[in-house]
C-alpha positions in Angstrom: -35.4 73.3 89.0 -32.9 76.0 88.7 -29.9 75.2 86.5 -28.3 78.9 86.6 -28.9 79.3 82.5 -26.3 81.8 82.5 -23.5 79.1 83.3 -24.9 76.5 81.1 -23.8 76.3 77.4 -26.2 75.9 74.7 -25.3 72.6 73.6 -25.9 71.5 77.2 -29.0 73.5 77.7 -30.8 72.2 74.9 -30.2 68.4 75.9 -32.1 69.5 79.3 -34.6 70.9 77.8 -35.4 68.3 75.1 -35.1 65.8 77.4 -37.7 67.4 79.8 -40.0 68.0 76.5 -39.6 64.2 75.8 -40.0 62.7 79.1 -42.6 65.4 80.9 -44.0 68.2 78.8 -46.3 67.6 76.1 -45.1 71.8 74.9 -43.0 74.4 75.6 -45.7 76.2 77.5 -45.3 73.2 79.6 -41.6 73.4 79.8 -41.5 76.9 81.1 -43.8 75.8 83.9 -42.0 72.7 84.7 -38.4 74.7 84.6 -39.5 77.9 86.4 -37.7 79.7 83.2 -38.4 82.8 81.8 -39.6 82.5 78.4 -37.4 84.9 76.9 -34.3 84.0 78.6 -34.7 80.5 77.1 -35.3 81.2 74.1 -32.5 84.1 73.7 -30.0 81.1 75.2 -31.1 78.4 72.7 -31.3 80.8 69.7 -28.1 82.2 70.4 -26.7 78.5 70.4 -28.3 78.2 67.3 -31.6 76.0 68.3 -35.3 77.0 67.7 -38.0 75.1 68.9 -40.1 72.3 66.4 -43.5 71.8 67.5 -43.8 68.9 65.4 -41.3 66.7 67.1 -41.6 68.9 70.4 -37.8 69.4 70.5 -35.5 72.0 70.1 -33.3 71.7 66.9 -30.7 72.8 65.5 -31.5 76.1 62.7 -29.9 74.9 59.4 
């Protein structure tokens, strides 16, 4: 899947990522493989938008 990350807002990206985690991926390593996204790029984009991975819920959550 190629979502052209540089063109997506963090809010849209987190929705796509969390849906993939919920439906297809058991953890974020599987997510990276499924979406074929460089780890650093995805983490940076979501962090800049205020989201962090929560392994307990297997979702990216807003940083509080």
